[in-house]
KOLSEPA-768407 format. One record per residue (C-alpha): residue number from 0; z, y, x; chain. Coordinates in steps of 0.5 Angstrom, whole numbers, plus 2048, in hexadecimal, padded with zeros to 3 digits. Layout:
BEGIN
 seq   w   v   u mol
 NUM   Z   Y   X   A
...
end
This chain:
BEGIN
 seq   w   v   u mol
   0 86B 8B0 786   A
   1 869 8B8 786   A
   2 86D 8BE 786   A
   3 86D 8BF 77F   A
   4 86F 8B8 77E   A
   5 875 8B8 782   A
   6 877 8BF 77F   A
   7 877 8BC 778   A
   8 87A 8B5 77A   A
   9 880 8B9 77D   A
  10 881 8BF 778   A
  11 87E 8BC 772   A
  12 87F 8B4 772   A
  13 87E 8B2 76B   A
  14 882 8AC 76C   A
  15 888 8AF 76F   A
  16 888 8B5 76A   A
  17 888 8AF 764   A
  18 88E 8AC 767   A
  19 892 8B1 768   A
  20 890 8B5 762   A
  21 896 8B3 75E   A
  22 89B 8B6 763   A
  23 897 8BC 763   A
  24 898 8BD 75C   A
  25 89F 8BB 75C   A
  26 8A0 8C1 761   A
  27 89C 8C5 75C   A
  28 8A1 8C4 757   A
  29 8A7 8C6 75B   A
  30 8A3 8CC 75D   A
  31 8A2 8CE 756   A
  32 8AA 8CD 755   A
  33 8AC 8D1 75B   A
  34 8A7 8D7 759   A
  35 8A9 8D7 752   A
  36 8B1 8D8 754   A
  37 8AF 8DD 75A   A
  38 8AB 8E1 755   A
  39 8B0 8E1 74F   A
  40 8B6 8E2 753   A
  41 8B4 8E7 758   A
  42 8B1 8EC 753   A
  43 8B7 8EB 74F   A
  44 8BB 8ED 755   A
  45 8B7 8F3 757   A
  46 8B7 8F6 750   A
  47 8BE 8F5 750   A
  48 8BF 8F9 756   A
  49 8BB 8FE 754   A
  50 8BE 8FF 74E   A
  51 8C5 900 752   A
  52 8C2 904 757   A
  53 8C0 909 751   A
  54 8C7 90A 74F   A
  55 8C8 90E 756   A
  56 8CF 90C 758   A
  57 8CE 90D 75F   A
  58 8D2 908 762   A
  59 8CE 903 75E   A
  60 8C8 906 760   A
  61 8C9 905 767   A
  62 8CB 8FE 766   A
  63 8C4 8FD 763   A
  64 8C0 901 768   A
  65 8C3 8FD 76D   A
  66 8C2 8F6 76A   A
  67 8BB 8F8 768   A
  68 8B9 8FA 76F   A
  69 8BC 8F4 772   A
  70 8B8 8EF 76E   A
  71 8B2 8F3 76F   A
  72 8B3 8F3 776   A
  73 8B4 8EC 778   A
  74 8AF 8E7 778   A
  75 8AF 8E2 772   A
  76 8AF 8DC 777   A
  77 8B6 8DF 77B   A
  78 8B9 8E0 774   A
  79 8B8 8D8 772   A
  80 8BA 8D6 779   A
  81 8C0 8DA 778   A
  82 8C2 8D8 772   A
  83 8C0 8D0 773   A
  84 8C4 8D0 77A   A
  85 8C9 8D5 779   A
  86 8CC 8D4 772   A
  87 8CF 8CD 774   A
  88 8D4 8D1 779   A
  89 8D7 8D3 773   A
  90 8D7 8CC 770   A
  91 8D1 8CE 76B   A
  92 8CB 8C9 76C   A
  93 8C5 8CB 768   A
  94 8BF 8C7 768   A
  95 8B8 8C9 76B   A
  96 8B6 8CB 764   A
  97 8BC 8CF 762   A
  98 8BC 8D2 769   A
  99 8B4 8D4 768   A
 100 8B5 8D6 761   A
 101 8BB 8DB 763   A
 102 8B8 8DE 769   A
 103 8B1 8E0 766   A
 104 8B5 8E2 760   A
 105 8B9 8E7 764   A
 106 8B3 8E9 767   A
 107 8AF 8EA 761   A
 108 8B5 8EE 75E   A
 109 8B5 8F3 763   A
 110 8AE 8F5 763   A
 111 8AE 8F4 75B   A
 112 8B4 8F9 75B   A
 113 8B0 8FE 75F   A
 114 8AA 8FE 75A   A
 115 8AE 8FE 754   A
 116 8B2 904 757   A
 117 8AC 908 759   A
 118 8A9 907 752   A
 119 8B0 90A 74F   A
 120 8B0 910 753   A
 121 8A8 911 752   A
 122 8AA 913 74B   A
 123 8AA 91A 74A   A
 124 8B1 91E 74A   A
 125 8AF 921 743   A
 126 8AE 91B 740   A
 127 8B6 919 741   A
 128 8B8 920 73F   A
 129 8B4 91F 738   A
 130 8B6 919 737   A
 131 8BE 91B 738   A
 132 8BC 921 734   A
 133 8BB 91D 72E   A
 134 8C2 91A 72E   A
 135 8C0 913 732   A
 136 8C6 911 737   A
 137 8C4 910 73F   A
 138 8C3 909 73E   A
 139 8BF 909 737   A
 140 8BA 90E 73B   A
 141 8BA 90A 741   A
 142 8B8 903 73D   A
 143 8B4 906 737   A
 144 8B0 90C 73A   A
 145 8B0 90B 742   A
 146 8B0 904 743   A
 147 8AA 902 73F   A
 148 8A6 907 742   A
 149 8A8 905 749   A
 150 8A7 8FE 748   A
 151 8A0 8FF 746   A
 152 89F 903 74D   A
 153 8A2 8FD 751   A
 154 89E 8F7 74E   A
 155 898 8F8 753   A
 156 89D 8F8 75A   A
 157 8A2 8F3 757   A
 158 89C 8EE 755   A
 159 899 8EF 75C   A
 160 8A0 8EE 75F   A
 161 8A2 8E8 75B   A
 162 89B 8E5 75D   A
 163 89D 8E6 765   A
 164 8A4 8E3 764   A
 165 8A2 8DD 760   A
 166 89D 8DB 766   A
 167 8A4 8DB 76A   A
 168 8A6 8D5 767   A
 169 8A2 8D2 76D   A
 170 8A8 8D4 771   A
 171 8AC 8CF 76E   A
 172 8A9 8C9 772   A
 173 8AE 8CB 778   A
 174 8B4 8C9 774   A
 175 8B0 8C3 771   A
 176 8AE 8C5 76B   A
 177 8A9 8C0 768   A
 178 8A4 8C6 766   A
 179 89D 8C6 767   A
 180 89D 8C8 76E   A
 181 8A2 8C3 770   A
 182 89F 8BD 76C   A
 183 898 8BF 770   A
 184 89C 8BF 776   A
 185 89F 8B8 775   A
 186 898 8B5 773   A
 187 895 8B8 779   A
 188 89B 8B4 77E   A
 189 89A 8AE 77A   A
 190 892 8AE 77A   A
 191 891 8B1 781   A
 192 88B 8B5 77D   A
 193 88C 8BD 77B   A
 194 888 8BB 774   A
 195 88F 8BC 770   A
 196 88F 8C3 773   A
 197 889 8C5 770   A
 198 88B 8C2 769   A
 199 891 8C6 76A   A
 200 88D 8CC 76B   A
 201 889 8CA 765   A
 202 88F 8C9 761   A
 203 892 8D0 763   A
 204 88B 8D3 761   A
 205 88B 8D0 75A   A
 206 892 8D2 759   A
 207 892 8D9 75B   A
 208 88B 8DC 75B   A
 209 88C 8DD 753   A
 210 892 8E1 755   A
 211 88E 8E5 75A   A
 212 889 8E6 755   A
 213 88E 8E8 74F   A
 214 891 8ED 754   A
 215 88A 8F1 755   A
 216 889 8F1 74E   A
 217 88F 8F3 74C   A
 218 88F 8F9 751   A
 219 888 8FB 74F   A
 220 88A 8FB 748   A
 221 891 8FF 749   A
 222 88D 904 74E   A
 223 888 906 748   A
 224 88E 907 743   A
 225 891 90C 748   A
end
């Protein structure tokens, strides 16, 4: 057997791949569900914190800044482990899926809050003053004048951060979440062949490459509009 044959037999064994393809596909479903939950809740929570921060209530802002900096500093894996193994000590026992979702949501919340806040503060002060001079309240000015412009500016960095954090769903394998990497690792243990990992890598490419391309396209499009 040539070296190339040994390589393909090890990493691209068609028989092994076909056998464990259903397991990998079930992992893809879990990954998609987890990613959608993380993106929706993480971005919504980040926007909510940014809007609360815009109220300029000093004690509240200090608390928001502390929470955001905390979860931006902690590695996502550490947050997952703390939630999964730490909460049972206070009589809360979240599943691996819930622990991964909460952890990555908190991390995405922290980064998206900073992105939204940067977008809000980038709007010229004159636009605030002009809107208020027409009789709009602070809340009306924020929601109808400032926020739409801020959201347009935040789309490219927010898209990139969303792609990065959703790839972190692979960390769920450490708490027994049956996502792509978890199913692939289990298949490797059962087959004694790393071909399922190759299949898992291909699944990640198929799943996330369109998101990367869309993020690049959106970033370029928004740059042309400036």
